[in-house]
C-alpha positions, 0 to 999 in steps of 0.5 A, spaced: 210 366 707 212 360 711 207 363 716 201 364 711 203 357 709 202 354 716 195 359 718 192 356 712 193 350 713 190 350 720 184 354 718 183 348 712 184 343 718 179 347 723 174 348 717 175 340 715 173 338 722 167 342 722 164 339 716 166 332 718 163 333 726 156 336 722 157 330 717 157 325 723 151 329 726 147 328 721 150 320 720 148 318 726 142 321 726 140 318 719 142 311 722 137 312 728 132 314 724 133 308 719 135 303 723 132 304 729 138 304 733 140 308 739 146 311 738 149 317 742 153 323 740 156 322 747 162 328 746 157 333 744 151 331 745 149 337 750 150 342 746 144 346 744 143 349 737 150 344 735 149 344 727 147 352 727 154 353 731 158 348 727 155 351 719 157 358 722 165 356 724 165 352 718 165 358 715 168 362 719 175 358 718 174 357 711 173 365 708 180 368 711 183 361 709 181 363 702 182 370 703 189 369 705 190 365 699 187 369 694 191 375 696 198 371 696 196 369 689 195 377 687 201 379 690 206 374 688 202 371 682 202 364 685 199 359 689 201 358 696 202 350 696 
């Protein structure tokens, strides 16, 4: 049971990182367009189709986490928290 809790926390954390990076990518793009700034995304700028990759990875991490939580709830009748 402790393993499942750790795994779901890791998967939720990775999904949150994907959401945060996706938000930051569009926030930088929006700020550049709105205020005519020249902000750059140095650490992930050269990866082609980064938005699509982050969007897919979000589901790759979020869906298994929710499946683990649902399966645990079905077995025990209580949540994994």
